[in-house]
Each structure stands twice: as structure tokens, then as C-alpha cells.
Kinemage of the C-alpha trace (Angstrom):
@kinemage 1
@onewidth
@group {chain A} dominant
@subgroup {mainchain}
@vectorlist {calphas} color= white
{ca met a 1} P 186.976 -33.093 50.191
{ca ala a 2} L 189.361 -32.651 53.382
{ca ser a 3} L 189.672 -36.388 53.295
{ca leu a 4} L 190.355 -36.580 49.769
{ca ala a 5} L 192.817 -34.011 50.164
{ca arg a 6} L 194.609 -36.276 52.950
{ca ala a 7} L 194.307 -39.314 50.974
{ca arg a 8} L 196.083 -37.929 47.885
{ca pro a 9} L 199.701 -38.630 48.144
{ca gln a 10} L 202.103 -36.040 47.819
{ca ala a 11} L 205.006 -35.732 45.446
{ca thr a 12} L 208.360 -35.021 46.725
{ca ala a 13} L 211.731 -33.654 45.674
{ca ser a 14} L 213.313 -36.907 45.151
{ca ala a 15} L 210.349 -38.743 43.489
{ca ile a 16} L 210.277 -36.125 40.895
{ca leu a 17} L 213.832 -36.099 40.664
{ca arg a 18} L 213.842 -40.088 39.895
{ca ala a 19} L 211.251 -40.079 37.848
{ca ala a 20} L 212.871 -36.926 35.423
{ca thr a 21} L 215.906 -39.151 35.395
{ca ser a 22} L 214.462 -42.329 34.874
{ca pro a 23} L 215.680 -44.424 31.695
{ca gln a 24} L 211.532 -44.394 30.292
{ca his a 25} L 211.391 -40.841 30.729
{ca ser a 26} L 214.666 -39.964 29.255
{ca arg a 27} L 213.645 -42.016 25.782
{ca ala a 28} L 210.439 -40.709 25.914
{ca leu a 29} L 211.296 -37.434 26.320
{ca val a 30} L 213.986 -37.804 23.427
{ca ala a 31} L 211.185 -39.358 20.857
{ca ser a 32} L 208.978 -36.583 21.492
{ca phe a 33} L 211.505 -33.969 20.707
{ca ser a 34} L 212.862 -35.783 17.467
{ca asn a 35} L 208.916 -36.346 16.349
{ca ser a 36} L 208.497 -32.708 16.716
{ca ala a 37} L 211.652 -31.318 15.217
{ca arg a 38} L 211.228 -33.766 12.215
{ca val a 39} L 207.337 -32.576 11.659
{ca ala a 40} L 208.060 -28.653 12.150
{ca ala a 41} L 211.297 -29.472 8.941
{ca leu a 42} L 208.456 -30.318 6.748
{ca pro a 43} L 206.154 -28.010 4.718
{ca ala a 44} L 202.687 -28.445 5.310
{ca gly a 45} L 200.650 -28.305 2.218
{ca pro a 46} L 201.258 -27.522 -1.830
{ca pro a 47} L 203.872 -26.078 -3.142
{ca pro a 48} L 203.369 -22.075 -4.303
{ca ala a 49} L 202.426 -21.717 -7.543
{ca gly a 50} L 205.612 -21.497 -9.921
{ca tyr a 51} L 207.523 -23.208 -7.479
{ca arg a 52} L 211.051 -24.541 -9.184
{ca ile a 53} L 213.355 -26.746 -8.087
{ca pro a 54} L 216.804 -25.689 -9.735
{ca lys a 55} L 218.364 -29.035 -11.286
{ca thr a 56} L 221.944 -29.031 -11.055
{ca gln a 57} L 223.699 -29.002 -14.219
{ca arg a 58} L 226.706 -31.222 -14.768
{ca trp a 59} L 229.166 -31.505 -17.483
{ca asp a 60} L 228.690 -34.811 -19.569
{ca thr a 61} L 232.317 -35.884 -19.709
{ca ala a 62} L 231.835 -39.500 -20.475
{ca gly a 63} L 229.434 -38.947 -23.315
{ca glu a 64} L 231.848 -36.781 -25.131
{ca ala a 65} L 233.311 -38.149 -28.438
{ca ala a 66} L 236.838 -39.011 -28.805
{ca leu a 67} L 237.141 -36.013 -31.276
{ca asp a 68} L 235.549 -33.747 -29.005
{ca lys a 69} L 237.874 -34.653 -26.237
{ca met a 70} L 240.678 -34.166 -28.282
{ca ala a 71} L 239.676 -30.779 -29.561
{ca asn a 72} L 239.032 -29.623 -25.838
{ca arg a 73} L 242.386 -30.714 -25.433
{ca phe a 74} L 244.712 -29.375 -28.047
{ca leu a 75} L 242.601 -26.302 -29.161
{ca leu a 76} L 241.747 -24.979 -25.543
{ca thr a 77} L 238.510 -23.954 -26.153
{ca glu a 78} L 237.877 -23.031 -22.748
{ca met a 79} L 240.800 -20.782 -23.211
{ca met a 80} L 239.535 -19.482 -26.123
{ca arg a 81} L 235.918 -18.717 -24.759
{ca gly a 82} L 237.731 -16.650 -21.868
{ca met a 83} L 239.759 -14.520 -24.031
{ca tyr a 84} L 236.450 -13.610 -26.143
{ca val a 85} L 234.806 -12.959 -22.961
{ca val a 86} L 237.606 -10.291 -22.468
{ca leu a 87} L 237.609 -9.095 -25.795
{ca glu a 88} L 234.261 -8.611 -25.445
{ca gln a 89} L 234.575 -6.331 -22.191
{ca phe a 90} L 237.360 -4.444 -23.601
{ca phe a 91} L 234.983 -3.112 -26.645
{ca arg a 92} L 232.606 -1.784 -23.554
{ca ala a 93} L 232.084 1.134 -22.026
{ca pro a 94} L 234.369 1.620 -18.744
{ca tyr a 95} L 232.642 1.643 -15.341
{ca thr a 96} L 235.290 3.684 -13.816
{ca ile a 97} L 236.612 7.170 -13.755
{ca phe a 98} L 240.293 8.403 -14.522
{ca tyr a 99} L 240.233 9.658 -10.485
{ca pro a 100} L 241.132 12.249 -9.811
{ca phe a 101} L 241.220 14.023 -12.672
{ca glu a 102} L 237.565 12.518 -13.008
{ca lys a 103} L 235.149 12.503 -9.969
{ca gly a 104} L 231.520 10.888 -9.944
{ca pro a 105} L 228.326 13.108 -8.815
{ca ile a 106} L 228.172 13.887 -4.873
{ca ser a 107} L 224.656 13.673 -3.087
{ca pro a 108} L 223.815 17.399 -1.649
{ca arg a 109} L 223.727 15.660 1.620
{ca phe a 110} L 227.255 14.210 1.419
{ca arg a 111} L 228.839 15.147 4.811
{ca gly a 112} L 232.773 16.311 4.385
{ca glu a 113} L 235.233 18.851 5.693
{ca his a 114} L 233.851 21.209 8.228
{ca ala a 115} L 233.413 25.035 7.341
{ca leu a 116} L 232.183 27.943 8.877
{ca arg a 117} L 230.365 30.452 6.338
{ca arg a 118} L 229.636 33.889 6.406
{ca tyr a 119} L 226.859 36.399 5.142
{ca pro a 120} L 227.363 37.784 1.675
{ca thr a 121} L 228.658 41.293 3.593
{ca gly a 122} L 231.071 39.321 5.144
{ca glu a 123} L 229.956 39.083 8.467
{ca glu a 124} L 230.236 35.985 10.196
{ca arg a 125} L 226.860 33.543 10.521
{ca cys a 126} L 227.903 32.003 13.790
{ca ile a 127} L 226.400 33.809 16.544
{ca ala a 128} L 227.411 31.844 19.554
{ca cys a 129} L 224.254 29.987 20.792
{ca lys a 130} L 226.736 26.778 21.276
{ca leu a 131} L 224.106 24.339 20.207
{ca cys a 132} L 226.356 22.666 17.880
{ca glu a 133} L 228.771 22.305 20.678
{ca ala a 134} L 226.047 20.818 23.011
{ca ile a 135} L 224.804 18.200 20.820
{ca cys a 136} L 227.702 17.128 18.984
{ca pro a 137} L 227.994 13.207 20.365
{ca ala a 138} L 231.963 13.123 19.902
{ca gln a 139} L 232.327 16.140 22.317
{ca ala a 140} L 234.502 17.175 19.169
{ca ile a 141} L 233.377 21.024 19.114
{ca thr a 142} L 234.477 23.842 21.711
{ca ile a 143} L 233.369 26.884 21.422
{ca glu a 144} L 234.292 30.303 23.377
{ca ala a 145} L 232.229 33.462 23.102
{ca glu a 146} L 232.466 37.184 24.072
{ca glu a 147} L 229.651 40.122 24.178
{ca arg a 148} L 230.295 42.853 21.199
{ca glu a 149} L 229.670 46.552 21.813
{ca asp a 150} L 226.102 46.618 20.475
{ca gly a 151} L 224.672 43.359 22.891
{ca ser a 152} L 225.698 40.429 20.223
{ca arg a 153} L 227.321 37.704 20.704
{ca arg a 154} L 230.828 36.758 18.627
{ca thr a 155} L 232.794 33.438 19.125
{ca thr a 156} L 236.502 33.979 20.069
{ca arg a 157} L 237.295 30.571 19.838
{ca tyr a 158} L 235.543 27.818 17.550
{ca asp a 159} L 237.548 24.765 17.560
{ca ile a 160} L 236.800 21.285 15.943
{ca asp a 161} L 238.892 17.990 16.821
{ca met a 162} L 238.513 16.225 13.316
{ca thr a 163} L 240.191 13.126 14.894
{ca lys a 164} L 236.927 12.750 17.229
{ca cys a 165} L 233.981 13.983 14.790
{ca ile a 166} L 231.748 11.004 13.545
{ca tyr a 167} L 230.233 12.831 10.583
{ca cys a 168} L 227.235 12.442 12.091
{ca gly a 169} L 225.563 16.115 10.663
{ca phe a 170} L 223.905 17.230 14.217
{ca cys a 171} L 226.194 20.228 14.168
{ca gln a 172} L 224.721 21.370 10.605
{ca glu a 173} L 221.284 20.327 11.328
{ca ser a 174} L 221.342 22.408 14.764
{ca cys a 175} L 222.503 25.522 13.439
{ca pro a 176} L 219.836 28.106 13.321
{ca val a 177} L 221.735 30.441 10.756
{ca asp a 178} L 223.519 27.726 8.484
{ca ala a 179} L 226.975 28.708 9.793
{ca ile a 180} L 228.630 25.712 10.351
{ca val a 181} L 228.331 22.947 7.866
{ca glu a 182} L 229.798 19.905 6.074
{ca ser a 183} L 231.448 20.905 2.777
{ca pro a 184} L 231.408 18.086 -0.058
{ca asn a 185} L 235.394 18.244 0.273
{ca ala a 186} L 236.506 14.765 1.016
{ca glu a 187} L 240.241 15.168 0.185
{ca tyr a 188} L 241.561 16.898 3.339
{ca ala a 189} L 244.216 14.077 4.185
{ca thr a 190} L 246.813 15.202 6.392
{ca glu a 191} L 250.488 13.880 7.768
{ca thr a 192} L 250.264 15.228 11.077
{ca arg a 193} L 247.447 14.662 14.009
{ca glu a 194} L 247.603 18.414 14.289
{ca glu a 195} L 246.654 19.456 11.069
{ca leu a 196} L 243.267 17.779 12.096
{ca leu a 197} L 242.604 19.933 14.707
{ca tyr a 198} L 240.613 23.111 13.087
{ca asn a 199} L 240.692 26.535 14.753
{ca lys a 200} L 237.878 29.090 13.868
{ca glu a 201} L 240.395 30.733 10.975
{ca lys a 202} L 240.612 27.447 9.255
{ca leu a 203} L 236.809 26.976 9.454
{ca leu a 204} L 236.283 30.363 8.045
{ca ser a 205} L 239.145 29.928 5.549
{ca asn a 206} L 237.063 26.554 4.223
{ca gly a 207} L 233.813 28.381 3.675
{ca asp a 208} L 235.525 31.244 2.007
{ca lys a 209} L 236.597 28.289 -0.492
{ca trp a 210} L 234.125 26.340 -0.557
{ca glu a 211} L 230.998 28.994 -0.518
{ca pro a 212} L 229.609 28.422 -3.969
{ca glu a 213} L 229.569 24.671 -3.677
{ca leu a 214} L 228.016 25.383 -0.445
{ca ala a 215} L 225.172 27.425 -1.319
{ca ala a 216} L 224.647 25.549 -4.375
{ca val a 217} L 223.909 22.863 -1.905
{ca ala a 218} L 221.638 24.529 0.481
{ca arg a 219} L 219.397 25.728 -2.950
{ca ala a 220} L 219.194 22.047 -3.730
{ca asp a 221} L 218.444 20.486 -0.306
{ca ala a 222} L 216.074 23.497 0.344
{ca pro a 223} L 212.865 21.878 -1.087
{ca tyr a 224} L 213.096 18.977 1.437
{ca arg a 225} L 213.510 20.883 4.783
């Protein structure tokens, strides 16, 4: 075995390079790739049942009679067909609504303007756990809290930078007392950037304004939570 190993010629790097760059090797490589690509492009087996190739439909203008050509040219039949389509759509029910006087339905999980809710007694729901501040991926929420006389916590500052908010809903999902929510209101465009820096008073006023809608949304979404 040792003699066979010694007798076997060893391939050098230069020999491998010469073999790879030879014209015969290049032509064989191109032919093999061309054949494989051609075979792979052809589907194997019969076509599936019900398979149809649509035929290209062309308007046979050469076979038209002279009278038909004159009618199409002078009577504008193509224009009449288009006007018929317009007239037909005119008497159908519209697909649009008269916004902003009419508004379409909104999903209970629609994420719009933020709001802070209260309990029916008027007490603020927020317990200053800061879960919403911690989970916010955009770091748009800033909370400061202090301890009450009874030992509970209350927020002294609750700011949301609406220019950073990505409306992911994580703050609403993480809140254990349903204090911070996203209302169904999507119409709160402002003229200045400063108006989109919401403080605690702004969020509480939003909650007081949209509380009936927020309660209805919570009831509609409760079976799925």
C-alpha cells in the first residue's frame, strides 16, 4: 500500500489551475450548466387536471365589413359603450361615504389617541406601576410618582410624546388597571409640534371625553381576553 501511495502522482496547485482554465474544461462546464438549466425549466409529467392556457384575444379589424368600419368611425360606438358604463355606475349605490359627516365602522381594537381613564367615583385608575413606561419601545412615556398619605402611589407627571409614539398598544396591554388606553379618536391633527406633547391633564381630559366609547370598546373586546 505504501508503494502504491508513493507511485500515485500528487496534484499540484498549478496543475489544478491549468486544468480548470483549459478551453475543454470551460466548454464542458458551460454545456453541463446549459443542459441542467434547460431540463429544470421544463415541467415533468402531464399538466394538472383542468389546466387551461388562456388564448390571446385580438380584435380582427381586417375581417370587418366596410359598413362596420364606417359605423365605428362616424357613430363613435366605443364612446357610447364607455358612456353606458358611466351611466350604469351612476345609478348604483355609492361605495364611499360623505366624510366627515359620515364615518365608517371602527374596530374595537383600533389604536388612536391616548387617554387616561378614571373609576366611576372619579378616582384616577393609574397606580404609577410604570409598566407602560418600561414596555414602550419608542420611550415616549415619562412618569413621575409620589407616595400618598395612605401608602399608595399616585402619578405627579404622566407625559406622552405623541411624535415618538408608534401606536403599538403595548402600554394599553401592560396596564393592570386599564388606566392608559388608546381611544377610537383618530382626528387630532395639530398645527405645532408642542401640541403633541401630552401631559397628565390632557390625557385625563381625553379619558373624560371618550369614557362612554372606551367603556363600550372594553365590553366588546372582553370576551377575547
